[in-house]
C-alpha positions as CSV (number, residue, x, y, z in Angstrom):
1,M,0.0,0.0,0.0
2,T,1.2,3.5,-0.8
3,A,1.1,6.5,1.4
4,E,-0.3,8.7,-1.3
5,P,-4.1,8.6,-1.9
6,L,-3.7,10.0,-5.4
7,L,-1.3,7.2,-6.3
8,D,-3.7,4.7,-4.9
9,R,-6.6,6.1,-6.9
10,A,-4.4,6.0,-10.1
11,L,-3.4,2.4,-9.3
12,I,-7.0,1.4,-8.7
13,E,-8.1,3.0,-12.0
14,E,-5.4,1.6,-14.1
15,A,-5.6,-1.9,-12.8
16,T,-9.4,-2.1,-12.9
17,K,-9.5,-0.6,-16.4
18,K,-7.2,-3.3,-17.7
19,S,-8.9,-6.2,-16.0
20,G,-12.1,-7.3,-17.8
21,L,-13.2,-9.1,-14.7
22,V,-13.4,-8.2,-11.0
23,W,-14.4,-10.1,-8.0
24,V,-17.0,-8.3,-6.0
25,R,-18.3,-9.1,-2.5
26,G,-21.3,-7.2,-1.2
27,T,-23.6,-8.8,1.5
28,G,-23.7,-12.0,-0.6
29,P,-21.0,-14.4,-1.9
30,D,-18.1,-13.2,-4.0
31,R,-18.9,-12.9,-7.7
32,A,-16.8,-12.6,-10.8
33,L,-18.3,-9.7,-12.7
34,W,-17.5,-8.1,-16.0
35,H,-17.4,-4.3,-15.9
36,V,-16.4,-1.1,-17.6
37,W,-14.3,1.6,-16.0
38,H,-15.8,5.0,-16.7
39,E,-15.3,8.4,-15.0
40,G,-13.7,7.1,-11.9
41,A,-15.9,4.1,-11.2
42,A,-16.6,0.5,-12.3
43,L,-19.9,0.2,-14.1
44,L,-21.9,-3.0,-13.9
45,V,-25.2,-4.2,-15.4
46,G,-27.1,-7.3,-14.3
47,D,-30.0,-8.9,-12.3
48,G,-32.0,-9.3,-15.5
49,P,-32.7,-12.1,-17.9
50,G,-29.5,-13.1,-19.8
51,E,-27.3,-10.8,-17.6
52,Q,-24.9,-11.4,-14.8
53,P,-26.4,-11.8,-11.3
54,L,-25.6,-9.0,-8.8
55,P,-26.6,-10.5,-5.5
56,G,-25.7,-8.7,-2.3
57,L,-24.9,-5.4,-4.1
58,V,-27.3,-3.0,-2.4
59,A,-27.5,0.7,-3.3
60,D,-25.7,3.0,-0.8
61,A,-23.9,0.1,0.8
62,T,-20.2,-0.9,0.4
63,A,-18.6,-3.7,-1.5
64,E,-15.1,-5.1,-1.6
65,V,-13.6,-5.3,-5.1
66,T,-10.6,-7.5,-5.9
67,V,-8.9,-6.8,-9.2
68,R,-7.2,-9.7,-11.0
69,S,-4.3,-9.6,-13.4
70,K,-5.4,-9.9,-17.0
71,D,-2.4,-12.0,-18.0
72,K,-1.9,-14.3,-15.0
73,G,-5.3,-14.1,-13.3
74,G,-3.9,-13.6,-9.9
75,R,-5.0,-10.9,-7.4
76,L,-3.4,-7.5,-8.0
77,L,-5.2,-5.3,-5.5
78,A,-8.3,-4.8,-3.5
79,W,-10.4,-1.7,-2.8
80,T,-13.6,-0.7,-1.1
81,A,-16.4,0.7,-3.2
82,R,-19.7,2.5,-2.5
83,V,-22.5,1.0,-4.5
84,V,-24.6,3.5,-6.4
85,E,-27.7,2.3,-8.4
86,L,-28.3,4.5,-11.4
87,P,-32.0,5.2,-12.1
88,P,-33.1,4.5,-15.7
89,G,-33.8,7.6,-17.8
90,T,-31.3,9.8,-16.1
91,E,-28.3,11.3,-17.9
92,E,-25.9,9.3,-15.7
93,W,-27.8,6.0,-16.6
94,E,-27.8,6.8,-20.3
95,T,-24.0,7.5,-20.3
96,A,-23.3,4.3,-18.3
97,A,-25.6,2.2,-20.5
98,A,-23.8,3.5,-23.6
99,E,-20.4,2.6,-22.2
100,L,-21.6,-0.9,-21.1
101,K,-23.3,-1.6,-24.4
102,G,-20.0,-1.0,-26.2
103,K,-18.4,-3.7,-24.2
104,R,-21.3,-6.2,-23.9
105,L,-20.3,-9.3,-25.9
106,N,-22.7,-11.7,-27.5
107,A,-25.9,-9.9,-26.6
108,P,-28.9,-11.6,-28.3
109,D,-30.7,-8.3,-28.8
110,S,-28.1,-5.7,-29.4
111,E,-30.5,-3.3,-31.1
112,Q,-32.8,-3.1,-28.1
113,L,-30.2,-3.8,-25.4
114,T,-30.4,-0.5,-23.5
115,E,-34.2,-0.6,-23.6
116,R,-34.2,-4.1,-22.0
117,W,-31.7,-3.0,-19.4
118,A,-34.0,0.0,-18.5
119,R,-37.0,-2.3,-18.0
120,E,-35.4,-5.4,-16.5
121,C,-31.9,-4.8,-15.2
122,R,-29.9,-2.7,-12.7
123,V,-27.0,-0.5,-13.7
124,L,-24.6,0.1,-10.8
125,R,-21.5,2.3,-10.2
126,L,-18.8,1.0,-7.8
127,E,-17.1,4.2,-6.7
128,P,-13.7,3.8,-4.8
129,L,-14.1,5.1,-1.2
130,E,-10.6,5.0,0.2
131,A,-7.1,4.1,-0.5
132,L,-6.2,0.5,-1.3
133,T,-7.0,-2.2,1.2
134,G,-4.5,-5.0,1.8
135,L,-4.9,-8.2,0.0
136,P,-6.4,-11.0,2.1
137,D,-4.2,-13.8,3.3
138,G,-4.9,-17.3,2.0
139,S,-6.4,-18.6,-1.2
140,L,-10.0,-17.5,-0.7
141,A,-11.0,-20.7,-2.5
142,A,-14.7,-21.5,-2.1
143,A,-17.1,-24.2,-3.2
144,P,-18.9,-23.3,-6.5
145,L,-22.3,-21.7,-6.1
146,P,-25.3,-23.9,-6.9
147,T,-26.4,-23.7,-10.6
148,S,-28.8,-25.3,-13.0
149,A,-26.0,-25.5,-15.6
150,T,-25.0,-29.0,-16.7
151,T,-22.2,-30.6,-18.6
152,R,-22.9,-32.2,-21.9
153,E,-23.4,-35.9,-22.4
154,P,-20.4,-38.2,-22.9
155,V,-19.0,-38.5,-26.4
156,P,-20.4,-41.6,-28.2
157,G,-17.8,-44.3,-28.6
158,A,-17.9,-44.4,-32.4
159,L,-17.3,-40.6,-32.8
160,P,-13.5,-40.6,-32.6
161,R,-13.3,-43.3,-35.3
162,L,-15.6,-41.3,-37.6
163,L,-13.6,-38.1,-37.1
164,F,-10.2,-39.6,-37.6
165,R,-11.4,-41.5,-40.7
166,R,-12.7,-38.3,-42.3
167,G,-9.2,-36.8,-42.8
168,K,-7.8,-39.9,-44.6
169,S,-8.3,-40.3,-48.3
170,K,-9.2,-43.6,-49.7
171,K,-6.8,-45.1,-52.2
172,R,-8.3,-46.6,-55.3
């Protein structure tokens, strides 16, 4: 940790900007969330159909944000944030939604994306409150959260033979 708050802010901004994913802990479990850094805060969208869940992130509460390294995936730094929910239709919300839309990958309805967010989702700003917090000791490993997602069925036994035979040409 540095003694200079301005250096801490610059480090928070630069590290968070470069990391496409942050770990956020509000009142619920830690979640890996995609975000966009804009005007001194991390912007998030979620809690709607097809979007990331934002459990435990309550407006006017605090959250702990852990930033990971983009190349190695390890923890770089941690900071405390104030959670601000942006009301749809405001200028702040429109600006945030435009920034988030530009980074939203694989949206099924990219033309009506912001309208759907206004109806069904929450847009949050995570604003840094203070200087850097120390990284926690230990691995922070946790059991995966329950999910309805499943793995695919086992590969049929004959499939590898069919695939490998396809590349060979038959001699006549």
